[in-house]
C-alpha positions in Angstrom: 16.2 29.3 -4.9 13.1 29.5 -7.1 10.1 28.9 -4.9 7.9 26.8 -7.2 7.8 25.0 -10.5 5.3 22.7 -12.2 6.1 19.0 -12.1 7.2 18.9 -15.7 9.7 21.7 -15.1 11.8 19.3 -13.0 15.2 18.3 -14.3 15.5 15.1 -16.2 17.6 13.6 -13.3 14.4 13.1 -11.3 12.9 11.0 -14.2 15.6 8.3 -14.0 13.5 6.1 -11.8 10.9 5.6 -14.5 10.7 6.4 -18.1 7.2 5.2 -19.0 5.7 6.7 -22.1 2.3 5.1 -21.6 -0.7 7.4 -21.1 -1.3 6.0 -17.7 2.1 6.6 -16.3 1.8 8.1 -12.8 4.0 10.7 -11.2 4.8 9.7 -7.7 5.9 12.9 -5.8 7.5 12.4 -2.4 7.4 15.5 -0.2 10.6 15.6 1.8 11.0 17.7 4.9 13.8 18.0 7.4 14.0 14.9 9.6 11.9 12.8 7.3 11.9 9.2 8.3 14.2 7.5 5.9 12.3 4.2 5.7 9.1 6.0 5.0 10.7 7.3 1.9 13.0 4.5 0.8 10.5 1.6 1.4 7.7 2.9 -0.8 10.1 4.3 -3.4 11.7 0.9 -3.8 8.3 -0.6 -4.3 7.5 1.7 -7.2 11.0 1.3 -8.7 10.8 -2.5 -8.6 7.4 -2.4 -10.1 8.9 -0.5 -13.1 11.7 -3.0 -13.3 9.3 -5.9 -13.4 7.2 -4.3 -16.0 10.2 -3.5 -18.2 11.3 -7.2 -17.9 7.8 -8.1 -19.3 8.3 -5.7 -22.2 5.9 -3.2 -20.8 6.5 0.5 -20.2 7.3 1.8 -16.7 4.2 2.8 -14.8 5.7 5.2 -12.2 7.9 8.3 -12.5 9.4 9.1 -9.1 10.3 12.6 -8.0 11.2 14.4 -4.8 10.2 17.9 -3.7 10.2 20.0 -0.6 10.8 23.5 0.9 14.5 22.9 1.0 17.0 21.7 -1.6 19.0 19.7 1.0 17.8 18.1 4.2 19.1 15.7 6.9 16.9 12.6 7.3 15.9 10.9 10.6 19.1 8.8 10.7 21.4 11.7 9.9 21.9 10.9 6.2 21.7 13.9 3.9 19.2 13.9 1.1 19.3 16.1 -2.0 19.2 17.7 -4.3 15.4 18.1 -3.8 13.2 20.0 -6.2 11.1 22.9 -5.1 7.4 22.4 -4.2 5.4 22.5 -7.5 2.8 25.0 -8.1 0.6 22.7 -10.2 0.2 19.0 -11.1 -0.1 18.7 -14.9 -0.8 15.0 -15.0 -2.1 12.2 -12.6 0.0 12.4 -9.5 0.3 10.5 -6.3 1.6 12.9 -3.6 3.4 11.0 -0.8 3.8 12.6 2.7 6.3 11.1 5.0 6.7 10.7 8.8 9.1 12.5 11.1 10.4 11.3 14.5 9.1 12.6 17.8 5.7 13.2 19.4 3.1 15.5 18.0 4.5 18.6 19.8 7.7 18.0 17.9 6.3 16.7 14.6 3.7 19.4 14.1 6.1 22.2 14.5 4.9 25.4 12.8 8.3 26.3 11.6 9.0 27.6 8.2 9.5 24.3 6.4 6.3 22.9 7.8 4.2 26.0 7.1 5.5 26.3 3.5 4.7 22.7 2.8 1.3 22.9 4.5 0.2 25.9 2.5 1.6 24.5 -0.8 -0.3 21.2 -0.2 -3.5 23.1 0.5 -3.3 25.0 -2.8 -2.0 22.0 -4.7 -4.4 19.3 -3.6 -7.3 21.0 -1.8 -9.6 21.6 -4.8 -8.3 18.6 -6.7 -9.2 16.0 -3.9 -12.7 17.6 -3.6 -13.6 16.8 -7.2 -16.2 14.1 -7.9 -13.6 12.0 -9.7 -10.1 13.1 -8.5 -7.2 12.4 -10.9 -4.7 12.8 -8.1 -4.2 10.8 -4.9 -2.7 11.7 -1.6 -0.7 8.9 0.2 0.5 9.4 3.7 3.0 7.3 5.7 3.0 7.4 9.5 2.5 11.0 10.8 2.4 12.4 7.2 -1.3 12.1 7.9 -0.9 14.9 10.5 0.5 17.1 7.8 -2.4 16.3 5.5 -4.8 17.2 8.4 -3.0 20.4 9.1 -3.3 21.3 5.4 -7.1 20.7 5.6 -7.0 17.8 3.1 -8.8 15.1 5.2 -12.3 16.5 5.8 -14.7 13.7 6.8 -12.8 10.8 5.3 -11.6 7.7 7.1 -7.9 7.8 8.1 -5.3 6.3 10.3 -1.8 7.0 11.4 0.8 5.7 13.8 -0.9 4.4 17.0 0.9 6.9 19.2 -0.5 9.8 17.1 -4.2 8.8 16.8 -5.5 11.3 19.4 -3.4 14.1 17.9 -4.8 13.3 14.4 -8.3 13.4 15.8 -7.6 16.9 17.2 -6.2 18.1 14.0 -9.0 16.6 11.9 -12.1 16.7 14.1 -14.5 15.8 11.3 -12.5 12.8 10.1 -13.2 9.2 11.2 -9.9 8.1 12.7 -9.5 4.3 12.6 -7.2 2.7 15.2 -5.3 -0.5 14.7 -5.3 -0.4 10.9 -2.2 -0.9 8.8 -3.6 1.5 6.2 -6.9 2.9 5.1 -8.1 3.9 1.7 -11.0 6.4 1.4 -11.4 7.7 -2.2 -8.2 9.5 -3.3 -6.8 9.5 0.3 -4.6 6.6 1.4 -3.2 6.8 4.9 -1.0 4.3 6.8 0.2 3.5 10.2 3.8 4.1 9.2 7.3 2.6 8.8 6.8 -0.8 7.3 3.1 -0.2 6.7 4.2 2.3 4.1 5.6 -0.6 2.1 2.2 -2.4 2.4 0.4 0.7 1.2 2.8 1.1 -1.7 2.2 -2.5 -2.7 -1.5 -1.9 -2.5 -1.2 1.1 -4.7 0.9 -0.9 -7.3 -1.8 -3.6 -7.2 -4.5 -1.1 -7.9 -2.7 0.4 -10.8 -0.7 -2.5 -12.3 -2.5 -5.6 -11.0 -1.9 -8.2 -8.3 0.7 -10.1 -10.3 3.0 -7.1 -10.5 2.5 -6.3 -6.8 3.2 -10.0 -5.9 6.4 -10.0 -8.0 7.6 -6.9 -6.2 6.8 -8.4 -2.8 8.8 -11.5 -3.6 11.8 -9.4 -4.6 11.6 -7.4 -1.4 11.1 -10.6 0.6 7.8 -9.3 2.1 5.7 -12.2 1.1 3.2 -11.4 3.8 1.4 -8.6 1.9 -1.0 -7.0 4.2 -4.3 -5.4 3.2 -6.3 -2.4 4.3 -8.6 -4.5 6.5 -5.8 -6.2 8.4 -5.1 -4.8 11.9 -1.8 -6.4 12.9 -2.1 -9.7 11.1 -4.6 -11.4 8.8 -5.5 -15.1 8.3 -3.4 -15.0 5.2 -0.3 -13.6 6.8 0.2 -16.6 9.0 0.7 -18.7 5.8 3.2 -16.3 4.2 5.9 -16.3 6.8 8.0 -19.0 5.0 10.6 -18.8 2.3 9.7 -21.8 0.2 9.6 -20.5 -3.4 7.4 -23.3 -4.8 4.8 -22.8 -2.2 4.8 -19.0 -2.8 4.3 -19.8 -6.4 1.2 -21.9 -5.7 -0.1 -19.3 -3.2 0.4 -16.5 -5.7 -1.5 -18.4 -8.4 -4.4 -19.2 -6.0 -4.7 -15.6 -4.8 -4.6 -14.3 -8.4 -7.4 -16.6 -9.5 -9.3 -17.9 -6.5 -12.3 -19.0 -8.6 -10.4 -21.6 -10.6 -10.7 -25.3 -9.8 -7.7 -25.8 -7.6 -7.4 -29.5 -7.5 -4.3 -31.1 -5.8 -2.8 -32.1 -9.2 -3.1 -28.6 -10.6 -1.4 -27.0 -7.5 1.3 -29.7 -7.4 2.2 -29.0 -11.1 2.8 -25.4 -10.3 5.2 -26.4 -7.5 6.8 -29.1 -9.7 6.1 -31.8 -7.1 3.7 -34.7 -6.7 0.3 -34.0 -5.0 1.5 -36.1 -2.0 4.7 -34.2 -1.6 2.7 -30.9 -2.0 0.6 -32.0 0.9 3.7 -32.7 3.0 5.1 -29.2 2.1 1.8 -27.5 3.1 1.7 -29.4 6.4 5.4 -28.7 7.2 5.5 -25.1 6.1 2.0 -23.9 6.6 0.5 -26.3 9.1 -2.6 -26.9 6.9 -3.6 -28.8 3.8 -3.8 -27.4 0.2 -7.6 -27.7 0.2 -8.0 -26.0 3.6 -5.7 -23.2 2.4 -7.7 -22.5 -0.7 -11.0 -22.4 1.3 -9.5 -20.1 3.9 -8.2 -17.7 1.3 -11.6 -17.6 -0.4 -13.3 -17.0 3.0 -10.9 -14.2 3.8 -11.5 -12.5 0.4 -15.2 -12.8 0.8 -15.2 -11.3 4.3 -13.0 -8.4 3.1 -15.4 -7.8 0.1 -18.5 -7.7 2.3 -16.8 -5.4 4.9 -16.0 -3.1 2.0 -19.7 -3.0 1.1 -20.2 -5.8 -1.5 -23.4 -7.7 -1.5 -23.2 -11.4 -0.6 -23.6 -12.6 -4.2 -20.9 -10.3 -5.5 -18.6 -11.2 -2.6 -19.0 -14.9 -3.2 -18.2 -14.4 -6.9 -15.2 -12.3 -6.2 -13.8 -14.8 -3.7 -14.3 -17.8 -6.1 -17.2 -19.6 -4.4 -19.8 -21.3 -6.5 -22.7 -19.7 -4.6 -23.6 -17.9 -1.4 -24.4 -21.1 0.4 -20.9 -22.4 -0.1 -19.5 -19.1 0.9 -21.4 -18.9 4.2 -20.5 -22.4 5.1 -16.8 -21.6 4.6 -17.2 -18.4 6.6 -18.6 -20.4 9.5 -15.7 -22.8 9.4 -13.2 -20.0 9.3 -14.6 -17.5 11.7 -12.1 -14.7 12.6 -11.3 -16.1 16.0 -10.2 -19.3 14.4 -8.5 -18.0 11.4 -4.9 -17.9 12.5 -2.5 -20.7 11.6 -3.4 -24.0 13.3 -0.8 -25.5 15.5 1.2 -28.3 13.9 
């Protein structure tokens, strides 16, 4: 077996998932080790595939080109399903690439086994991404799902960045990356070119976030609808956010209204405008919101804006910019909404 190849030396079979010819097409490279958690691979991969599918339906080129590499050409996944053929680990990345590291079952003493496959991958990642991620404006990104973060730490790719992983591995991550800021109780964390997640289903949330950042919220929302994961979770959400409580229904008309409000929170969302999107009367829309969400259309819009403003300020935005981003007319209106929707009161009201 040849030890290494560049990404563009891969056979055309690996390009089938996306054939975008646009200059901004991204190579998404999944690193597959023995015992890789199957959902850590399949979940994010489906997000990127469905994003390409949606873009092509819109007459736009695919945005992602999926490929799979590892130290072995064939492996057995966590559930016993064989995976392959798998390409060799590349020696260089010739265009913008998101490298995805997957989780493996077991505790740290089992996961971080310095066996041949792990060591080969660790050393290859250090050479491949170490200098690239240290650049002032990196063109590549490193995405980790579950304890894939531990592999990134073992390869010396984390440094002093903020990171997270599966809650059972947080202490182990801190030992492997003593200079990093390990954040507990986070679904995923983005710090520059490094994106780390808590694992399993959080990998889907992280992939949707990555699609949002590259293709826009509308594409990410369309993918979420197809995957029936309407409750898209963000980097600041611990286990649930104020918005998640209002996305656990399957009413397509209400999701259509919610998608529109989230995409343009600053628009004037009068009842008539929202009702027209749902193809119902304003009175019936109010009943649907009460029955399905336990709130009113007006209260929902204000809560969404308050949540977006709070997230913007936690991310470092000034109050004026946060108010504008969230769709408030001014800071005074924003602060009033934040008081009404304090975090302790932001879950779904009882009906």
